N, C-alpha and C positions, 0 to 999 in steps of 0.2 A: 643733127645735134639736139633736135627737139625731143627725141626719145630718150637721149641721155639725160637731158635736163629733167624730164618727167620722172625718170627713175631716181635721179638724185634727190629731187624734192619729195618724192614718196618716201625715200629712205630717211630724209631729213625729218619728216613728220614723226617717224618712229624712233628717232635718235635721242637717247637719254643725254648724250653730250650736248646736243642743241638745246633741249628743254632745260637742262641744268644751267647752261650758260645764260639763257634768257631769264630764268628765275633769279640768277645772281644779279643780273643787270636791273631787273625790276626792283629787287630788294635793295640794291645800292641806291637806286633813284629815290626810293621812299626814305631810307636812312639819311641820305644826303639832304633831302628837303627838310626833314625833321631836325637835323643837326644845324641847319641854317636859321632855325627859329630860336630866338633868344628870349627867354622868359626872365625879365628883369623887374624887380620890385624896387620902388623908391618910397621910403618912409611908409611902408605898409600899403601902398597903393596897389591897384590891379596890375598884373603882369603886362608888360609891353611886348607885343608880338610883332615880329618882322624886322628885327634889328639888321638882318642881312638881306640884301636884294636877291631876287630870284636867280638872276643870271650868274651870280657868284657860284651857286651850286649846280645850276643847269648844265654848264659846259664842263663840269668835272669828268664827264664821260671820256673826254679826249685824253685824260691821263691814264686810263686803264683799258680802253677799247682795243688798243694794239696788243696788249698782253693777252686779253681774252681771245682775240682773233688768232694769235699764235697758238694758243692751247687748242682751240676748237678745230682749226684747219689741219693742224698736225695730227690730231686724233681722228677726225672724221675722214680725211683723205688718206691718211696712213693705213686705215683699216682696209682700204681697197687693195693694198699690197699684201697685207697679212692674210686676207681672205681669198686672194687670187681673183678678185673682181676685175681688175684691169686686164688681165690676160683673157678672161672670158669675154669682155667687151670687144677686144681686138679680134678674138676668134670668130665672133658673129658678124664681123665686117665693119665695125666702127673705126674711123681713122684716129690716129694718135692726137692729131690737132683738135679734133672734135672732143675727144676725151679730156684733153688738157683745158680747153676753154670752158667746157661744161663744168668741170670741177672748180675752175677759177670763179665762174659766175655764181655757182652754188655757195662757195665759201664766202664771197663778198655779200651775197644776199642774206645769208644767215647772220653774218656779223653786223650787217646794217639793221636787221630786225632786232638784234640785241641792243644796238645803239638806240633805236627808236623806243624799245621797251624802257630803257632808262629815262629817255626824254619824257615820255608820257607819264610814267609813274612820278617822276620828280615834279612835273607840271601839275598833275592832279592833286598831289599833296601840298606842294609848295605854294601854288597860286592862292589858295584860300587863306593860308597862314601868313605869307610874306607879301602878298600883293603881286601885281603884274610886273613885267620887266620895266626897268628904268632907262636902259640904254636905247639908242635909236634903232628902229626896225631894220634899216639897211645894214647896220653893223652886225646885228644878230643873224640876219639871213646870210650875210657873207661868211660869218664864222661857221654856220651850219653847212653851207655849201662847201667851204674849204675843208671842213673836217670830214665830209663824205669823200672828197678826193684823197685826203690823207689816209682814210681807211682803205680806199682802193689801192694805194701804194703799199700799205701794210699787207693786204691780202695778196698782192702780186708777189711780194717778197716771200711770204710764207708758202704760197703755192709753188713758187720756184724751188724752194728747199724740199718741200714734202713730195712733190712729183718726181724728184730726181734722186731721192734717197729711199731705198727699198725698205729699210728697217724702220718700223713705226717709232720704236723707242728712241732711235737716233734722231729722227726728224723732230720729235717732240723736244728733245734736249737741245738741238741746234736752234730751233725756233724760239724757245723760251729764253735760253741763255743769250741768244743774239739780241732779242728785244730788250732785255735788261741791260746788256752792254751798250746798246744804242741810247737807252735812256740816260745811263751814266755819262756817256759822251755828250749828250745834249745838255745835261745839267752843268757839266764842266765848261762847255762852250758858253753857256748863258752867264756863268760866273765870270769868265774872262771878259766877255763883252760888257758886263755890268761893272767891272772894276773901275774905281775912280782914278783920275790922273794923278792926284796927290793924296797922301795920307798924313794924318797927324798922330804924333806919339804923346801919350799922356803919362805924367809921373805923379805919384802920390807922396807928398811930403810927410815928415814925422808928425806934424800937427793935424794931418788929415786933409790938407788943402791939395786940390788937384790943379795941376798946371799943364798947359798944352805947349808943345814945342812948335817951331815953325814947320809948315807943311813940307814934306819931302816927296820926291818923285816915287810913284808906285811902280815897282818892278813888274807887277802883273798887268799894268796898263798896256793895251795893245797899240802898236804903231799903225799908221794908216793902212799900209799894205797887209799887215797881219790881220787887221780888223776886217778888211774886205774878204779875205780868205775864210776867217772864222765865221763871219756872218753868212757867207755863201753855204758853207757846210752845215751850219745851224739851220738855215732855211731849207736846205736840201733833205736833211734827215726827217723822216716822218715823225720821229720822236721829238725833234726840235719844233716841228709844226704843232705837235700835240701840246707842248708846253705853252706855245703862243696862243693857241685856241682856247686852252683851259683857262688862261688868265685874261683873254681878250686883249692881249698886248701885241698887236701886229700892225705894222705900218704900211706894208705893201702886199695886200691879199692876192693881187693878180700874180705877183712873183711866186708866192707860196703855192698857188693853184697850178701855175705852169710847171713848177718843179715837181709837184706831186704827180701831175700827169706824165712828166718825163720819166720819173722813177717807175711808174706803173707800166708804161710802154716798154722801157728798157728791160725790166725783169720779166715781163710777160713774153716778149720776143725771145730773150735768152733762154728762159725756162722751156718754152715750146720747142725751140731748136734743139736743146739738149735732150728733151724727152723723146723727140723723134728718133734720136740715135741711141737711146738707152737700151741696154740688153735686159729684157724682162724675164729671162729664163731663171 
């Protein structure tokens, strides 16, 4: 597999898709850091810099890195089918498992480099303008480690799709559409989990006075059994983890990391098994 990885990384160095994705991440990191700086004047005084803390913008990569990985992996690995590279690798004696795992590692490494590109550019621009992080170091390191495992889960899913769909255009569509649908599901689950138990209705009288009625039960409020299921699915989805890491609102990082590792193992095993039996003619 060493030769396969060497060939993949050599191809990666020449890939416009990779360099374009890395450039997008670096640019987003810079723009995000600049957007977090608030220039506020008070009675003609000097602008106040650093209204937003650095971590608010630093972890925003979690919100888009899955989409970028879907685009990159589907295009980069899908080209191996369109160019006939996979058949050539098998013809010279490489096993299908070696090809699959080499492609998975390459996709993850490239996506991780893009994530690091965002981090470094955001840090380089944001730290001088906004100051250093204000959250505890263990929390920040936990979020970074968890987001790396989250990215591994994304890459395992997209490799599963791309290596088992021969048409590049189809794999790109499935990966991108799938990740957007998963984000919509994660946002829906977050809204349900965050729904209050009671809601108040407000009425506006003729004279403009607002009155509130007695609180009423919220039909969107989850019962205990429903909450357990929704919370599990929300934590299981890489997109649900992305929402939590992006906002640094997670209470059980060990659970999130364990579920991300389980998703990675499941899709890697299933994808490799299907690829071994796939007809490549």
